PDB file of N, CA, C and O in Angstrom:
ATOM      1  N   MET A   1     -61.985 129.272 -21.744  1.00  0.00           N
ATOM      2  CA  MET A   1     -63.267 129.168 -22.386  1.00  0.00           C
ATOM      3  C   MET A   1     -64.100 128.147 -21.622  1.00  0.00           C
ATOM      4  O   MET A   1     -63.597 127.084 -21.258  1.00  0.00           O
ATOM      5  N   ASP A   2     -65.346 128.453 -21.380  1.00  0.00           N
ATOM      6  CA  ASP A   2     -66.186 127.513 -20.655  1.00  0.00           C
ATOM      7  C   ASP A   2     -66.886 126.557 -21.618  1.00  0.00           C
ATOM      8  O   ASP A   2     -66.652 126.604 -22.826  1.00  0.00           O
ATOM      9  N   SER A   3     -67.739 125.697 -21.083  1.00  0.00           N
ATOM     10  CA  SER A   3     -68.382 124.661 -21.891  1.00  0.00           C
ATOM     11  C   SER A   3     -69.302 125.235 -22.964  1.00  0.00           C
ATOM     12  O   SER A   3     -69.589 124.557 -23.950  1.00  0.00           O
ATOM     13  N   ARG A   4     -69.767 126.466 -22.793  1.00  0.00           N
ATOM     14  CA  ARG A   4     -70.602 127.114 -23.810  1.00  0.00           C
ATOM     15  C   ARG A   4     -69.751 127.926 -24.774  1.00  0.00           C
ATOM     16  O   ARG A   4     -70.278 128.659 -25.611  1.00  0.00           O
ATOM     17  N   GLU A   5     -68.449 127.795 -24.655  1.00  0.00           N
ATOM     18  CA  GLU A   5     -67.471 128.513 -25.464  1.00  0.00           C
ATOM     19  C   GLU A   5     -67.511 130.020 -25.230  1.00  0.00           C
ATOM     20  O   GLU A   5     -67.159 130.803 -26.112  1.00  0.00           O
ATOM     21  N   ASP A   6     -67.943 130.417 -24.037  1.00  0.00           N
ATOM     22  CA  ASP A   6     -67.862 131.812 -23.626  1.00  0.00           C
ATOM     23  C   ASP A   6     -66.471 132.044 -23.053  1.00  0.00           C
ATOM     24  O   ASP A   6     -65.979 131.236 -22.265  1.00  0.00           O
ATOM     25  N   ILE A   7     -65.848 133.125 -23.440  1.00  0.00           N
ATOM     26  CA  ILE A   7     -64.508 133.427 -22.947  1.00  0.00           C
ATOM     27  C   ILE A   7     -64.614 134.077 -21.575  1.00  0.00           C
ATOM     28  O   ILE A   7     -65.359 135.039 -21.387  1.00  0.00           O
ATOM     29  N   GLN A   8     -63.864 133.543 -20.624  1.00  0.00           N
ATOM     30  CA  GLN A   8     -63.789 134.085 -19.273  1.00  0.00           C
ATOM     31  C   GLN A   8     -62.385 134.656 -19.097  1.00  0.00           C
ATOM     32  O   GLN A   8     -61.409 133.905 -19.110  1.00  0.00           O
ATOM     33  N   LEU A   9     -62.271 135.959 -18.936  1.00  0.00           N
ATOM     34  CA  LEU A   9     -60.965 136.576 -18.751  1.00  0.00           C
ATOM     35  C   LEU A   9     -60.716 136.783 -17.269  1.00  0.00           C
ATOM     36  O   LEU A   9     -61.617 137.141 -16.510  1.00  0.00           O
ATOM     37  N   MET A  10     -59.478 136.551 -16.878  1.00  0.00           N
ATOM     38  CA  MET A  10     -59.131 136.726 -15.476  1.00  0.00           C
ATOM     39  C   MET A  10     -57.734 137.309 -15.397  1.00  0.00           C
ATOM     40  O   MET A  10     -56.809 136.815 -16.042  1.00  0.00           O
ATOM     41  N   GLY A  11     -57.585 138.351 -14.613  1.00  0.00           N
ATOM     42  CA  GLY A  11     -56.270 138.918 -14.376  1.00  0.00           C
ATOM     43  C   GLY A  11     -55.583 138.172 -13.253  1.00  0.00           C
ATOM     44  O   GLY A  11     -56.218 137.421 -12.514  1.00  0.00           O
ATOM     45  N   THR A  12     -54.308 138.378 -13.131  1.00  0.00           N
ATOM     46  CA  THR A  12     -53.571 137.712 -12.064  1.00  0.00           C
ATOM     47  C   THR A  12     -53.364 138.669 -10.905  1.00  0.00           C
ATOM     48  O   THR A  12     -53.507 139.884 -11.044  1.00  0.00           O
ATOM     49  N   ARG A  13     -53.038 138.117  -9.802  1.00  0.00           N
ATOM     50  CA  ARG A  13     -52.752 138.931  -8.629  1.00  0.00           C
ATOM     51  C   ARG A  13     -51.257 139.208  -8.581  1.00  0.00           C
ATOM     52  O   ARG A  13     -50.495 138.668  -9.383  1.00  0.00           O
ATOM     53  N   ASN A  14     -50.849 140.025  -7.668  1.00  0.00           N
ATOM     54  CA  ASN A  14     -49.437 140.339  -7.492  1.00  0.00           C
ATOM     55  C   ASN A  14     -48.806 139.238  -6.648  1.00  0.00           C
ATOM     56  O   ASN A  14     -49.052 139.155  -5.444  1.00  0.00           O
ATOM     57  N   PHE A  15     -47.997 138.398  -7.275  1.00  0.00           N
ATOM     58  CA  PHE A  15     -47.375 137.283  -6.576  1.00  0.00           C
ATOM     59  C   PHE A  15     -46.116 137.738  -5.852  1.00  0.00           C
ATOM     60  O   PHE A  15     -45.458 138.702  -6.243  1.00  0.00           O
ATOM     61  N   THR A  16     -45.809 137.021  -4.800  1.00  0.00           N
ATOM     62  CA  THR A  16     -44.536 137.268  -4.136  1.00  0.00           C
ATOM     63  C   THR A  16     -43.420 136.849  -5.085  1.00  0.00           C
ATOM     64  O   THR A  16     -43.663 136.110  -6.038  1.00  0.00           O
ATOM     65  N   ARG A  17     -42.255 137.294  -4.844  1.00  0.00           N
ATOM     66  CA  ARG A  17     -41.117 137.021  -5.725  1.00  0.00           C
ATOM     67  C   ARG A  17     -40.914 135.521  -5.890  1.00  0.00           C
ATOM     68  O   ARG A  17     -40.840 134.781  -4.908  1.00  0.00           O
ATOM     69  N   CYS A  18     -40.825 135.082  -7.141  1.00  0.00           N
ATOM     70  CA  CYS A  18     -40.596 133.673  -7.453  1.00  0.00           C
ATOM     71  C   CYS A  18     -39.148 133.482  -7.886  1.00  0.00           C
ATOM     72  O   CYS A  18     -38.437 134.446  -8.170  1.00  0.00           O
ATOM     73  N   ASP A  19     -38.725 132.220  -7.932  1.00  0.00           N
ATOM     74  CA  ASP A  19     -37.350 131.899  -8.309  1.00  0.00           C
ATOM     75  C   ASP A  19     -37.012 132.335  -9.729  1.00  0.00           C
ATOM     76  O   ASP A  19     -35.878 132.726 -10.008  1.00  0.00           O
ATOM     77  N   SER A  20     -37.998 132.267 -10.631  1.00  0.00           N
ATOM     78  CA  SER A  20     -37.751 132.611 -12.029  1.00  0.00           C
ATOM     79  C   SER A  20     -39.053 133.040 -12.680  1.00  0.00           C
ATOM     80  O   SER A  20     -40.127 132.919 -12.091  1.00  0.00           O
ATOM     81  N   VAL A  21     -38.945 133.542 -13.898  1.00  0.00           N
ATOM     82  CA  VAL A  21     -40.130 133.923 -14.663  1.00  0.00           C
ATOM     83  C   VAL A  21     -41.015 132.702 -14.888  1.00  0.00           C
ATOM     84  O   VAL A  21     -42.238 132.802 -14.797  1.00  0.00           O
ATOM     85  N   LEU A  22     -40.413 131.550 -15.180  1.00  0.00           N
ATOM     86  CA  LEU A  22     -41.206 130.340 -15.401  1.00  0.00           C
ATOM     87  C   LEU A  22     -41.930 129.900 -14.132  1.00  0.00           C
ATOM     88  O   LEU A  22     -43.060 129.416 -14.201  1.00  0.00           O
ATOM     89  N   HIS A  23     -41.298 130.061 -12.988  1.00  0.00           N
ATOM     90  CA  HIS A  23     -41.990 129.759 -11.731  1.00  0.00           C
ATOM     91  C   HIS A  23     -43.218 130.666 -11.579  1.00  0.00           C
ATOM     92  O   HIS A  23     -44.268 130.222 -11.116  1.00  0.00           O
ATOM     93  N   SER A  24     -43.081 131.924 -11.967  1.00  0.00           N
ATOM     94  CA  SER A  24     -44.215 132.846 -11.909  1.00  0.00           C
ATOM     95  C   SER A  24     -45.328 132.417 -12.851  1.00  0.00           C
ATOM     96  O   SER A  24     -46.506 132.517 -12.506  1.00  0.00           O
ATOM     97  N   GLU A  25     -44.967 131.939 -14.038  1.00  0.00           N
ATOM     98  CA  GLU A  25     -45.970 131.467 -15.004  1.00  0.00           C
ATOM     99  C   GLU A  25     -46.744 130.272 -14.450  1.00  0.00           C
ATOM    100  O   GLU A  25     -47.968 130.211 -14.566  1.00  0.00           O
ATOM    101  N   VAL A  26     -46.026 129.328 -13.851  1.00  0.00           N
ATOM    102  CA  VAL A  26     -46.681 128.144 -13.280  1.00  0.00           C
ATOM    103  C   VAL A  26     -47.592 128.563 -12.127  1.00  0.00           C
ATOM    104  O   VAL A  26     -48.715 128.073 -12.011  1.00  0.00           O
ATOM    105  N   GLU A  27     -47.116 129.458 -11.287  1.00  0.00           N
ATOM    106  CA  GLU A  27     -47.916 129.934 -10.158  1.00  0.00           C
ATOM    107  C   GLU A  27     -49.173 130.657 -10.645  1.00  0.00           C
ATOM    108  O   GLU A  27     -50.247 130.490 -10.066  1.00  0.00           O
ATOM    109  N   ALA A  28     -49.046 131.452 -11.698  1.00  0.00           N
ATOM    110  CA  ALA A  28     -50.209 132.161 -12.245  1.00  0.00           C
ATOM    111  C   ALA A  28     -51.237 131.181 -12.801  1.00  0.00           C
ATOM    112  O   ALA A  28     -52.438 131.379 -12.618  1.00  0.00           O
ATOM    113  N   LEU A  29     -50.783 130.128 -13.479  1.00  0.00           N
ATOM    114  CA  LEU A  29     -51.715 129.120 -13.994  1.00  0.00           C
ATOM    115  C   LEU A  29     -52.408 128.397 -12.844  1.00  0.00           C
ATOM    116  O   LEU A  29     -53.620 128.181 -12.888  1.00  0.00           O
ATOM    117  N   ARG A  30     -51.660 128.025 -11.828  1.00  0.00           N
ATOM    118  CA  ARG A  30     -52.259 127.351 -10.670  1.00  0.00           C
ATOM    119  C   ARG A  30     -53.332 128.231 -10.043  1.00  0.00           C
ATOM    120  O   ARG A  30     -54.429 127.762  -9.737  1.00  0.00           O
ATOM    121  N   TRP A  31     -53.015 129.495  -9.854  1.00  0.00           N
ATOM    122  CA  TRP A  31     -53.964 130.434  -9.265  1.00  0.00           C
ATOM    123  C   TRP A  31     -55.216 130.558 -10.130  1.00  0.00           C
ATOM    124  O   TRP A  31     -56.332 130.546  -9.611  1.00  0.00           O
ATOM    125  N   ALA A  32     -55.037 130.678 -11.444  1.00  0.00           N
ATOM    126  CA  ALA A  32     -56.184 130.792 -12.352  1.00  0.00           C
ATOM    127  C   ALA A  32     -57.051 129.536 -12.299  1.00  0.00           C
ATOM    128  O   ALA A  32     -58.278 129.627 -12.275  1.00  0.00           O
ATOM    129  N   MET A  33     -56.417 128.370 -12.282  1.00  0.00           N
ATOM    130  CA  MET A  33     -57.178 127.121 -12.225  1.00  0.00           C
ATOM    131  C   MET A  33     -57.981 127.032 -10.931  1.00  0.00           C
ATOM    132  O   MET A  33     -59.154 126.659 -10.953  1.00  0.00           O
ATOM    133  N   GLU A  34     -57.361 127.369  -9.817  1.00  0.00           N
ATOM    134  CA  GLU A  34     -58.067 127.327  -8.531  1.00  0.00           C
ATOM    135  C   GLU A  34     -59.257 128.282  -8.530  1.00  0.00           C
ATOM    136  O   GLU A  34     -60.324 127.948  -8.016  1.00  0.00           O
ATOM    137  N   ASN A  35     -59.075 129.463  -9.104  1.00  0.00           N
ATOM    138  CA  ASN A  35     -60.158 130.435  -9.136  1.00  0.00           C
ATOM    139  C   ASN A  35     -61.260 130.040 -10.107  1.00  0.00           C
ATOM    140  O   ASN A  35     -62.434 130.291  -9.835  1.00  0.00           O
ATOM    141  N   MET A  36     -60.917 129.439 -11.212  1.00  0.00           N
ATOM    142  CA  MET A  36     -61.931 128.989 -12.158  1.00  0.00           C
ATOM    143  C   MET A  36     -62.790 127.885 -11.550  1.00  0.00           C
ATOM    144  O   MET A  36     -63.974 127.778 -11.868  1.00  0.00           O
ATOM    145  N   LEU A  37     -62.213 127.074 -10.690  1.00  0.00           N
ATOM    146  CA  LEU A  37     -63.001 126.043 -10.007  1.00  0.00           C
ATOM    147  C   LEU A  37     -64.116 126.674  -9.178  1.00  0.00           C
ATOM    148  O   LEU A  37     -65.202 126.108  -9.054  1.00  0.00           O
ATOM    149  N   GLN A  38     -63.847 127.835  -8.621  1.00  0.00           N
ATOM    150  CA  GLN A  38     -64.814 128.509  -7.760  1.00  0.00           C
ATOM    151  C   GLN A  38     -65.813 129.366  -8.531  1.00  0.00           C
ATOM    152  O   GLN A  38     -66.930 129.582  -8.061  1.00  0.00           O
ATOM    153  N   HIS A  39     -65.425 129.858  -9.713  1.00  0.00           N
ATOM    154  CA  HIS A  39     -66.226 130.879 -10.379  1.00  0.00           C
ATOM    155  C   HIS A  39     -66.754 130.521 -11.759  1.00  0.00           C
ATOM    156  O   HIS A  39     -67.626 131.221 -12.273  1.00  0.00           O
ATOM    157  N   SER A  40     -66.265 129.470 -12.366  1.00  0.00           N
ATOM    158  CA  SER A  40     -66.625 129.213 -13.757  1.00  0.00           C
ATOM    159  C   SER A  40     -66.356 127.759 -14.122  1.00  0.00           C
ATOM    160  O   SER A  40     -65.464 127.132 -13.551  1.00  0.00           O
ATOM    161  N   PRO A  41     -67.117 127.222 -15.064  1.00  0.00           N
ATOM    162  CA  PRO A  41     -66.843 125.869 -15.551  1.00  0.00           C
ATOM    163  C   PRO A  41     -65.774 125.857 -16.651  1.00  0.00           C
ATOM    164  O   PRO A  41     -65.770 124.961 -17.496  1.00  0.00           O
ATOM    165  N   CYS A  42     -64.883 126.827 -16.647  1.00  0.00           N
ATOM    166  CA  CYS A  42     -63.838 126.964 -17.660  1.00  0.00           C
ATOM    167  C   CYS A  42     -63.038 125.675 -17.804  1.00  0.00           C
ATOM    168  O   CYS A  42     -62.721 125.026 -16.808  1.00  0.00           O
ATOM    169  N   GLN A  43     -62.715 125.308 -19.021  1.00  0.00           N
ATOM    170  CA  GLN A  43     -61.923 124.110 -19.288  1.00  0.00           C
ATOM    171  C   GLN A  43     -60.660 124.421 -20.086  1.00  0.00           C
ATOM    172  O   GLN A  43     -59.745 123.599 -20.135  1.00  0.00           O
ATOM    173  N   SER A  44     -60.596 125.588 -20.706  1.00  0.00           N
ATOM    174  CA  SER A  44     -59.495 125.929 -21.595  1.00  0.00           C
ATOM    175  C   SER A  44     -58.779 127.168 -21.068  1.00  0.00           C
ATOM    176  O   SER A  44     -59.407 128.159 -20.695  1.00  0.00           O
ATOM    177  N   PHE A  45     -57.461 127.088 -21.049  1.00  0.00           N
ATOM    178  CA  PHE A  45     -56.645 128.187 -20.550  1.00  0.00           C
ATOM    179  C   PHE A  45     -55.697 128.635 -21.654  1.00  0.00           C
ATOM    180  O   PHE A  45     -55.270 127.823 -22.476  1.00  0.00           O
ATOM    181  N   GLY A  46     -55.371 129.910 -21.675  1.00  0.00           N
ATOM    182  CA  GLY A  46     -54.448 130.449 -22.659  1.00  0.00           C
ATOM    183  C   GLY A  46     -53.263 131.099 -21.977  1.00  0.00           C
ATOM    184  O   GLY A  46     -53.377 131.632 -20.873  1.00  0.00           O
ATOM    185  N   THR A  47     -52.126 131.049 -22.648  1.00  0.00           N
ATOM    186  CA  THR A  47     -50.909 131.662 -22.130  1.00  0.00           C
ATOM    187  C   THR A  47     -50.046 132.136 -23.289  1.00  0.00           C
ATOM    188  O   THR A  47     -50.108 131.584 -24.388  1.00  0.00           O
ATOM    189  N   ASP A  48     -49.249 133.151 -23.040  1.00  0.00           N
ATOM    190  CA  ASP A  48     -48.293 133.594 -24.047  1.00  0.00           C
ATOM    191  C   ASP A  48     -46.929 132.931 -23.842  1.00  0.00           C
ATOM    192  O   ASP A  48     -45.965 133.273 -24.528  1.00  0.00           O
ATOM    193  N   CYS A  49     -46.845 132.000 -22.919  1.00  0.00           N
ATOM    194  CA  CYS A  49     -45.583 131.343 -22.565  1.00  0.00           C
ATOM    195  C   CYS A  49     -45.526 129.926 -23.138  1.00  0.00           C
ATOM    196  O   CYS A  49     -46.139 129.005 -22.597  1.00  0.00           O
ATOM    197  N   LYS A  50     -44.793 129.761 -24.227  1.00  0.00           N
ATOM    198  CA  LYS A  50     -44.670 128.438 -24.857  1.00  0.00           C
ATOM    199  C   LYS A  50     -44.009 127.428 -23.922  1.00  0.00           C
ATOM    200  O   LYS A  50     -44.332 126.241 -23.960  1.00  0.00           O
ATOM    201  N   GLU A  51     -43.094 127.893 -23.093  1.00  0.00           N
ATOM    202  CA  GLU A  51     -42.425 126.991 -22.159  1.00  0.00           C
ATOM    203  C   GLU A  51     -43.413 126.402 -21.152  1.00  0.00           C
ATOM    204  O   GLU A  51     -43.292 125.237 -20.771  1.00  0.00           O
ATOM    205  N   LEU A  52     -44.378 127.192 -20.728  1.00  0.00           N
ATOM    206  CA  LEU A  52     -45.386 126.694 -19.791  1.00  0.00           C
ATOM    207  C   LEU A  52     -46.183 125.556 -20.424  1.00  0.00           C
ATOM    208  O   LEU A  52     -46.472 124.558 -19.764  1.00  0.00           O
ATOM    209  N   ILE A  53     -46.533 125.702 -21.681  1.00  0.00           N
ATOM    210  CA  ILE A  53     -47.261 124.640 -22.383  1.00  0.00           C
ATOM    211  C   ILE A  53     -46.407 123.386 -22.458  1.00  0.00           C
ATOM    212  O   ILE A  53     -46.901 122.282 -22.233  1.00  0.00           O
ATOM    213  N   ALA A  54     -45.122 123.549 -22.775  1.00  0.00           N
ATOM    214  CA  ALA A  54     -44.212 122.396 -22.821  1.00  0.00           C
ATOM    215  C   ALA A  54     -44.117 121.734 -21.447  1.00  0.00           C
ATOM    216  O   ALA A  54     -44.061 120.508 -21.353  1.00  0.00           O
ATOM    217  N   MET A  55     -44.100 122.524 -20.403  1.00  0.00           N
ATOM    218  CA  MET A  55     -44.022 121.983 -19.043  1.00  0.00           C
ATOM    219  C   MET A  55     -45.256 121.157 -18.708  1.00  0.00           C
ATOM    220  O   MET A  55     -45.148 120.098 -18.090  1.00  0.00           O
ATOM    221  N   ILE A  56     -46.423 121.636 -19.110  1.00  0.00           N
ATOM    222  CA  ILE A  56     -47.671 120.926 -18.834  1.00  0.00           C
ATOM    223  C   ILE A  56     -47.726 119.627 -19.635  1.00  0.00           C
ATOM    224  O   ILE A  56     -48.168 118.595 -19.130  1.00  0.00           O
ATOM    225  N   ASN A  57     -47.271 119.688 -20.888  1.00  0.00           N
ATOM    226  CA  ASN A  57     -47.327 118.511 -21.763  1.00  0.00           C
ATOM    227  C   ASN A  57     -46.283 117.456 -21.429  1.00  0.00           C
ATOM    228  O   ASN A  57     -46.531 116.265 -21.618  1.00  0.00           O
ATOM    229  N   GLU A  58     -45.121 117.870 -20.936  1.00  0.00           N
ATOM    230  CA  GLU A  58     -44.036 116.936 -20.624  1.00  0.00           C
ATOM    231  C   GLU A  58     -43.378 117.312 -19.292  1.00  0.00           C
ATOM    232  O   GLU A  58     -42.229 117.753 -19.273  1.00  0.00           O
ATOM    233  N   PRO A  59     -44.093 117.143 -18.191  1.00  0.00           N
ATOM    234  CA  PRO A  59     -43.555 117.577 -16.892  1.00  0.00           C
ATOM    235  C   PRO A  59     -42.268 116.867 -16.484  1.00  0.00           C
ATOM    236  O   PRO A  59     -41.458 117.435 -15.751  1.00  0.00           O
ATOM    237  N   GLN A  60     -42.069 115.638 -16.947  1.00  0.00           N
ATOM    238  CA  GLN A  60     -40.859 114.895 -16.583  1.00  0.00           C
ATOM    239  C   GLN A  60     -39.596 115.548 -17.150  1.00  0.00           C
ATOM    240  O   GLN A  60     -38.494 115.291 -16.664  1.00  0.00           O
ATOM    241  N   GLU A  61     -39.750 116.381 -18.165  1.00  0.00           N
ATOM    242  CA  GLU A  61     -38.606 117.082 -18.758  1.00  0.00           C
ATOM    243  C   GLU A  61     -38.212 118.327 -17.961  1.00  0.00           C
ATOM    244  O   GLU A  61     -37.231 118.993 -18.292  1.00  0.00           O
ATOM    245  N   TRP A  62     -38.965 118.637 -16.926  1.00  0.00           N
ATOM    246  CA  TRP A  62     -38.749 119.850 -16.143  1.00  0.00           C
ATOM    247  C   TRP A  62     -38.631 119.505 -14.655  1.00  0.00           C
ATOM    248  O   TRP A  62     -39.475 119.934 -13.868  1.00  0.00           O
ATOM    249  N   PRO A  63     -37.613 118.745 -14.249  1.00  0.00           N
ATOM    250  CA  PRO A  63     -37.519 118.287 -12.854  1.00  0.00           C
ATOM    251  C   PRO A  63     -37.420 119.422 -11.835  1.00  0.00           C
ATOM    252  O   PRO A  63     -37.852 119.266 -10.693  1.00  0.00           O
ATOM    253  N   ARG A  64     -36.868 120.538 -12.229  1.00  0.00           N
ATOM    254  CA  ARG A  64     -36.746 121.671 -11.299  1.00  0.00           C
ATOM    255  C   ARG A  64     -38.122 122.199 -10.864  1.00  0.00           C
ATOM    256  O   ARG A  64     -38.244 122.852  -9.828  1.00  0.00           O
ATOM    257  N   PHE A  65     -39.147 121.909 -11.662  1.00  0.00           N
ATOM    258  CA  PHE A  65     -40.498 122.404 -11.400  1.00  0.00           C
ATOM    259  C   PHE A  65     -41.430 121.297 -10.920  1.00  0.00           C
ATOM    260  O   PHE A  65     -42.650 121.462 -10.944  1.00  0.00           O
ATOM    261  N   ALA A  66     -40.874 120.182 -10.489  1.00  0.00           N
ATOM    262  CA  ALA A  66     -41.683 119.001 -10.151  1.00  0.00           C
ATOM    263  C   ALA A  66     -42.776 119.310  -9.128  1.00  0.00           C
ATOM    264  O   ALA A  66     -43.924 118.906  -9.316  1.00  0.00           O
ATOM    265  N   THR A  67     -42.444 120.001  -8.077  1.00  0.00           N
ATOM    266  CA  THR A  67     -43.432 120.300  -7.032  1.00  0.00           C
ATOM    267  C   THR A  67     -44.568 121.155  -7.578  1.00  0.00           C
ATOM    268  O   THR A  67     -45.739 120.863  -7.338  1.00  0.00           O
ATOM    269  N   GLU A  68     -44.228 122.201  -8.304  1.00  0.00           N
ATOM    270  CA  GLU A  68     -45.244 123.095  -8.860  1.00  0.00           C
ATOM    271  C   GLU A  68     -46.110 122.371  -9.888  1.00  0.00           C
ATOM    272  O   GLU A  68     -47.327 122.556  -9.919  1.00  0.00           O
ATOM    273  N   LEU A  69     -45.483 121.545 -10.729  1.00  0.00           N
ATOM    274  CA  LEU A  69     -46.233 120.839 -11.768  1.00  0.00           C
ATOM    275  C   LEU A  69     -47.129 119.754 -11.185  1.00  0.00           C
ATOM    276  O   LEU A  69     -48.171 119.439 -11.759  1.00  0.00           O
ATOM    277  N   GLU A  70     -46.738 119.182 -10.059  1.00  0.00           N
ATOM    278  CA  GLU A  70     -47.619 118.214  -9.383  1.00  0.00           C
ATOM    279  C   GLU A  70     -48.918 118.887  -8.947  1.00  0.00           C
ATOM    280  O   GLU A  70     -49.988 118.283  -9.031  1.00  0.00           O
ATOM    281  N   LYS A  71     -48.832 120.120  -8.487  1.00  0.00           N
ATOM    282  CA  LYS A  71     -50.036 120.863  -8.094  1.00  0.00           C
ATOM    283  C   LYS A  71     -50.945 121.088  -9.303  1.00  0.00           C
ATOM    284  O   LYS A  71     -52.165 120.964  -9.203  1.00  0.00           O
ATOM    285  N   ILE A  72     -50.338 121.418 -10.442  1.00  0.00           N
ATOM    286  CA  ILE A  72     -51.114 121.621 -11.675  1.00  0.00           C
ATOM    287  C   ILE A  72     -51.768 120.310 -12.092  1.00  0.00           C
ATOM    288  O   ILE A  72     -52.946 120.290 -12.448  1.00  0.00           O
ATOM    289  N   GLU A  73     -51.011 119.215 -12.049  1.00  0.00           N
ATOM    290  CA  GLU A  73     -51.567 117.906 -12.427  1.00  0.00           C
ATOM    291  C   GLU A  73     -52.739 117.529 -11.526  1.00  0.00           C
ATOM    292  O   GLU A  73     -53.730 116.975 -12.001  1.00  0.00           O
ATOM    293  N   THR A  74     -52.638 117.821 -10.245  1.00  0.00           N
ATOM    294  CA  THR A  74     -53.733 117.536  -9.318  1.00  0.00           C
ATOM    295  C   THR A  74     -54.965 118.363  -9.680  1.00  0.00           C
ATOM    296  O   THR A  74     -56.084 117.850  -9.664  1.00  0.00           O
ATOM    297  N   LEU A  75     -54.765 119.625 -10.001  1.00  0.00           N
ATOM    298  CA  LEU A  75     -55.890 120.477 -10.391  1.00  0.00           C
ATOM    299  C   LEU A  75     -56.518 120.028 -11.708  1.00  0.00           C
ATOM    300  O   LEU A  75     -57.726 120.166 -11.900  1.00  0.00           O
ATOM    301  N   GLN A  76     -55.703 119.494 -12.611  1.00  0.00           N
ATOM    302  CA  GLN A  76     -56.226 119.050 -13.908  1.00  0.00           C
ATOM    303  C   GLN A  76     -57.306 117.981 -13.752  1.00  0.00           C
ATOM    304  O   GLN A  76     -58.176 117.858 -14.614  1.00  0.00           O
ATOM    305  N   ILE A  77     -57.265 117.224 -12.690  1.00  0.00           N
ATOM    306  CA  ILE A  77     -58.277 116.195 -12.438  1.00  0.00           C
ATOM    307  C   ILE A  77     -59.668 116.833 -12.377  1.00  0.00           C
ATOM    308  O   ILE A  77     -60.658 116.214 -12.765  1.00  0.00           O
ATOM    309  N   CYS A  78     -59.733 118.058 -11.894  1.00  0.00           N
ATOM    310  CA  CYS A  78     -61.017 118.765 -11.771  1.00  0.00           C
ATOM    311  C   CYS A  78     -61.510 119.339 -13.099  1.00  0.00           C
ATOM    312  O   CYS A  78     -62.635 119.831 -13.185  1.00  0.00           O
ATOM    313  N   PHE A  79     -60.680 119.276 -14.122  1.00  0.00           N
ATOM    314  CA  PHE A  79     -61.011 119.813 -15.443  1.00  0.00           C
ATOM    315  C   PHE A  79     -60.937 118.675 -16.463  1.00  0.00           C
ATOM    316  O   PHE A  79     -59.901 118.500 -17.104  1.00  0.00           O
ATOM    317  N   PRO A  80     -62.009 117.899 -16.629  1.00  0.00           N
ATOM    318  CA  PRO A  80     -61.952 116.724 -17.503  1.00  0.00           C
ATOM    319  C   PRO A  80     -61.568 117.046 -18.950  1.00  0.00           C
ATOM    320  O   PRO A  80     -60.983 116.205 -19.632  1.00  0.00           O
ATOM    321  N   ASP A  81     -61.888 118.242 -19.421  1.00  0.00           N
ATOM    322  CA  ASP A  81     -61.555 118.628 -20.795  1.00  0.00           C
ATOM    323  C   ASP A  81     -60.476 119.712 -20.823  1.00  0.00           C
ATOM    324  O   ASP A  81     -60.490 120.589 -21.687  1.00  0.00           O
ATOM    325  N   PHE A  82     -59.547 119.644 -19.876  1.00  0.00           N
ATOM    326  CA  PHE A  82     -58.494 120.655 -19.743  1.00  0.00           C
ATOM    327  C   PHE A  82     -57.713 120.826 -21.041  1.00  0.00           C
ATOM    328  O   PHE A  82     -57.288 119.853 -21.664  1.00  0.00           O
ATOM    329  N   LYS A  83     -57.533 122.092 -21.435  1.00  0.00           N
ATOM    330  CA  LYS A  83     -56.691 122.450 -22.577  1.00  0.00           C
ATOM    331  C   LYS A  83     -55.929 123.714 -22.216  1.00  0.00           C
ATOM    332  O   LYS A  83     -56.443 124.602 -21.537  1.00  0.00           O
ATOM    333  N   ILE A  84     -54.698 123.770 -22.684  1.00  0.00           N
ATOM    334  CA  ILE A  84     -53.938 125.007 -22.561  1.00  0.00           C
ATOM    335  C   ILE A  84     -53.371 125.312 -23.939  1.00  0.00           C
ATOM    336  O   ILE A  84     -52.759 124.452 -24.573  1.00  0.00           O
ATOM    337  N   THR A  85     -53.576 126.534 -24.395  1.00  0.00           N
ATOM    338  CA  THR A  85     -53.151 126.912 -25.737  1.00  0.00           C
ATOM    339  C   THR A  85     -52.287 128.165 -25.687  1.00  0.00           C
ATOM    340  O   THR A  85     -52.346 128.960 -24.749  1.00  0.00           O
ATOM    341  N   HIS A  86     -51.484 128.305 -26.733  1.00  0.00           N
ATOM    342  CA  HIS A  86     -50.628 129.475 -26.854  1.00  0.00           C
ATOM    343  C   HIS A  86     -51.437 130.625 -27.446  1.00  0.00           C
ATOM    344  O   HIS A  86     -52.105 130.475 -28.469  1.00  0.00           O
ATOM    345  N   VAL A  87     -51.363 131.767 -26.783  1.00  0.00           N
ATOM    346  CA  VAL A  87     -52.017 132.983 -27.252  1.00  0.00           C
ATOM    347  C   VAL A  87     -50.914 134.016 -27.454  1.00  0.00           C
ATOM    348  O   VAL A  87     -50.426 134.602 -26.488  1.00  0.00           O
ATOM    349  N   PRO A  88     -50.520 134.241 -28.710  1.00  0.00           N
ATOM    350  CA  PRO A  88     -49.410 135.175 -28.954  1.00  0.00           C
ATOM    351  C   PRO A  88     -49.730 136.613 -28.565  1.00  0.00           C
ATOM    352  O   PRO A  88     -48.887 137.496 -28.718  1.00  0.00           O
TER     353      PRO A  88
END
C-alpha cells in the first residue's frame, strides 16, 4: 500500500531454484522491495507466509538466513514506514 493507501499489486518473477521455500519467500520480498523503490512509494507489503514475517521481526532467530535478511534490512532503510502483514 502506498502513502495514499492505494494498493499496488505486483507479481513475482520466475526465480532460479532456491535452497528452500523460505529462501524463495525472502528472495521474492527482496525483489518486490527493490521494484517498489523504482515504481511506487509503497510502504506496506503483504505475504501469506507467517514464517517470513517472523524472520523480518526477529532475524537473529534465523541464522541460516542471515545473508538474505541483511539485504532486506538494508532495503528497509529506504522505507521509513515499512510494514509487512499476513494476508491469508
